[in-house]
N, C-alpha and C positions, 0 to 999 in steps of 0.2 A: 757470189755466184754458186758457192757450194750449198748454201742454205736453200736457195731456190730450186736447185736440182734435187735436194733430198725431199722437199715437199712434193715435187712433181712425182718422184718415184714412189712415195707413199700412196698416191692415188691410184697408181697402176701396179701395185705390189702383187706378186703372184702368191697364191695361197699354196702352202706345202701340203702334199698329200701324205697321210699316215696309213700304214698297213692295217686293214680291218676296220677302218672308219670311213663313213660316208660324209661327203661335204654337205653343209646345210644350203639349201636353196635360198637365194636371196630374194626371190619373189613370193615366198610363202610366209605365213604368220605362224609363230610357235604357240600352240594352245595348251601345251602341257602345264599342269599345276603342281606345285610343290607345297606341302603343308608341314608345319611343325607343331608338335604337342606342347600346349601351355597348361601347366599344372597350377590350379587355383586352390590353395590349401584351406582358406577360410570363407571365401565368398559364398560358396554353395554348401557350406557346412550345415547339417541338419540340426535345427534347434529343438530343444525339448522343454516343455512347460514344467517347471518346478515350483515348490513353495517358496524358495528363496528368490528365484528369478522368473516370475510370471510373464507371459507373453500377451500382447494385445491381439486384436482380431486379425491384424496384419502380420502377426508373427514377429513383433519387435519388442525389445526389452525396454524397461523404463529409462535406462541410461541412453539407449539409442534414440528414443523419442525426445529426450531432453536435449540431445545434440542437435536434432532436427528443428528445435525451436529457434535456433540461431541461423537457419538457412535463409538465403536471400529470396527464395521463391515463396510467395505468399500461400499458395496451395499446399506446399509441403508443411509450412508452419501451422496451417489450419488443421491438416490431417494429424499432425503431431499432437495438437491440443485435444482433438477428439479421442486419439489413442490414449493419451494420459488420463483423460477423464474416465474413459471406459475401464482402465486398469485400476484406478483409485476407487472407483464406484464398486467394483467387484471385490477389491481387497482394500478395505478402509484401514486396515492395520499398517499399510505401507506409508500413510500420510505422515504419521509421526516419526517413523524411522528414516524416511527419505527426504525430510525437509531441507537438509543441507544441500541436496541436489536440486530439489524442486524450486525453492525460493529464488536462487540466482537465475535460473533458466526461464522461469515463468514471469516473475515480477518485472523483469526487464522489458517485457512486451507491453507494460502499461503506457510507457511513453511512445510506443509505436502503434497505438490503437487507432489507426486511420480507417481501417476497413470496418464498416458497420456490420457487415455479415459475420466477421470474426469476433467482434466485440461481445456478442451474446455468449458464445462458446467460451471465451476467455473469462468473462465475468463469472459464469457458473463454475468454471474450474477454480478460480480464486476463492469463490464461496466455499467450495469443497476443501480447499486448504485451510480455511478459517475454522473448520470443525476440529482441528487439532487441539489438544489440551493446552492451557496456558503455560504449563511447565515446559512443554516441548516447543512452544512458539517463542518463549522468552529469549532464547539465544539468537533468533532470526528476525525479531520485530524491528530491530534497528535498520537492517538492510531492506526489509520490506517497506518501511516508511520512507526510506531514502528514495526508492524508485517511485513512490507515490508523490513525494515532494518535487521530483524531477518532472513528473507528468503535470503537476499543478503550474509549473513555470513554462510549459511548452508554448509555442507560438500559435498552434492551432486550437480553436475553441473546443472541437469535439474531444480532443485528447485531454484537455483540462477537465471537461465535464466528466469523462470516463474516470479519470484519477480521483475526482471528488466523490464519485459513487463508490469507489474502492475504499476510500478513507472512511466513509460512512459505515461500510461493512466491517472494517477493522475496529472502529470505535464501538460498534455494537457487540462484536465477538470478544474483544480484549480491552475493556475499558481501563483496567488497572495498568496493563502494559503500556497502553497509549499515554495514560496520565504520567507514568513514570519516565516516559521518553523526554529527554531534555530539549529536543528540536521541534516537537510537535507544536507547542504553544506559539513560539515566535514565528515559526514558518507559516502557520495558518493565519495569524494575525497580519503578517506581511502580505499574504495572499488576499485577505479580505480588504486591505488598504490599497491594493494595486489596481490598475486599470484592466487587469486580465481576469478579474472575477466575473461570473455570469451576472445577468440581470437579477434583481431581487425576486422576481416572480418566476425564475427558472425552476423546472421541476426538481423537487427534493432539496433545493438549495437551502431554504430556511430551516428545513428539518435537519439537515447536516449540521447547521450552526447550533441548533438546539441540543443535538447529541454531543457537540463539542463542548458546550457550556455545562452540560450535565456531568461529564466526567471530571470536570474541575470544580464543581459545586461543593464547597466545604460543608454546608449545612446538610446535604444529603449523605455525605461520607461519614461525618462525625455524629454519632448518636450517644447522648449522655445516658449511661447506665449506672445510677448511683448504688453503692453497696456499703453496708455498715461493717466496719472492722474494728475490733477491740485489741489493742497492742499494749503489751506489758513489757516495759523495758527492763524491769527487775527480774522477771521470770524468763524473759526472752521468748514470749509466746504470742500468737496471733489467733484470735477467735473470730469467727464469723462465717457467713455462707458466701464464699467467694472462691475464685479460681485465678491464681496469679498468672497462669499461662494465657488465659483468655483476656486478662486485663492488659498485659504488656505485649502481646503478640496481636499483630493485625489479622483480622479475619480472612481466611482463604489465602494467607501468605505462606510461601514455602519456608520451612525452618532452615533450609540450606541456601537461601538466597542472600549471599553476602555482597554488599556494594563494592567491596574492594576487588571482587573477581569480575565484575561486569565492565563493559566498555564505555558505558555512559553513566553519568551521575544520576542517582535516584531523586526524583522530584518529590521528596517527602513533604515539602511545603508547596501548597497549591499557589499558582500565580495569582489567584484571586486574593490571596493573603499579602501580596506585595503591592503597594500603592502605585508604583510606576507601571507595572505590568497590567494592573486593572485599568488604569487610565488609558493606556495604549489600546486595550481592547475596546473600551467604551467609545473611544474616538472613532474607530473604524466601523463600529456597529451603529452609531448614530445616524449616519446617512441612509443605511439600509432600513432601519426601523422607520425613519421619517418618510421615505418613499413608500414603504408598505402601508403605513397608516394613511397617507394622503391619496394613494392611487388604488388601493384595494377597495373597489366599489362593491364588489360581490360579497365580500367578507370571507373568502376562501382561505386567507392567510392570518385571520385574526388569532386563531389558537396558537400558532407558532410565535406571533409577535407578542402575545401575552406571556407565554413561557419565557421569552428572552427578557422581557422587562422585569418579570418577577425574579428571575435568577440574578440579573445585574442589580436589582434593588436590595436583595438579600446580601449580596457581596459588599455593596457600598455601605449599608447600614451596620453590618457586623464585621467591619474591617479591623482585624486585631493589631495591625501595625500602622494604624493611622498616625500614631505619634511620630513616625519617621518623616512625615510630610505635614507640617502643621496646618496648611490650608487645603488638606486632602478633600474634605466635604465640599468646599467651594469649587474646587477644580472638577470634582465628580459631577456636580450640578451643572457647571458651565459646559462640560463635554456633551451633556445631554439636553442642552438648552433647545436646540431645534426639535428634538423629540417631544419636549414638554409643550412647545407651541403647537405641534401637530395633534398631540393628544387633547390639548385644550379646545380643539374644534369639535371634539366628540362630546356626547352627552355625558352627564356626571354619573349616571347609572350604568354605563356601558362596561363591558368587560376590560376594554383597554384602559379606561379611566381608573378602574379599580386596581389594575395591575400596575399602573403608574402613579399610584397615590404618594409613593415616597418622593416623587419629583415635586409635589405641591406642599410638602411639609415646610 
């Protein structure tokens, strides 16, 4: 009963009066506003354009724009791409010095290229990154290609096509770096043998394959330059018009590029010189070449098909390690048997027939 009485007394409790203070009226609304000052130390800080930290047209630094590339909002990512492109176009010297920041933040968008409107801006930005010298890109090419490989295995076809176009740009800009990458050859061969590859007549698909074959073509990389040298073991002298540095050092190679310091092994031996790797490549190329030869009625892909046949033929005929596989020539011929049948339907004087003469030997 005491609790019930106390609750009843609270409803009819008398308000105590204080001297000098008026009671608040219960039927009116209090409209007074109280405000507190909030001090923001960095949000509205005035930024200044300097040589070390240039600003974009929206007043953002390169680091801030790189962070916005990971934003969940597509429009913010698109604005960040435009801002970085504007900064790098006006300051090309920043490309080489900021690759450690740019490559991780930009290359990750390759596997997220679902928006066709953003793909054009992203592709032009990636082309701009590929203007960096090979010495500067050497430390970042592995991560760059890793994002490309991730895009090639994506579930959506537009993303795979976009990654394929970026791979073509990389192979054109850095053929030696791509050739020395240990993962490029097996990854691309697996892609060509999978069901996720585009149709043989997809735009620039065969051209990309030709570029891929060119960077591994041993006959194009190795040019024999004979020189006469007279060596006297008694006098310990060498006479002749020669340069030992140019003989024993690869052209355009950095003298400070030591394989022990790199993260991946150097592909000093081309996969074309390994019988097993060559046969794996010829097996995945045979269906593409066969479809191209049989279905290309207008002849728009003859040039690419001829280049592919000639490159494969040179590699098969000049295989330096054929002794590792006694029946290598027979296996090479059998892997291209369906191509041979398709070429046999063409006239003897045609370009395709001439490019595939090695199949009929």
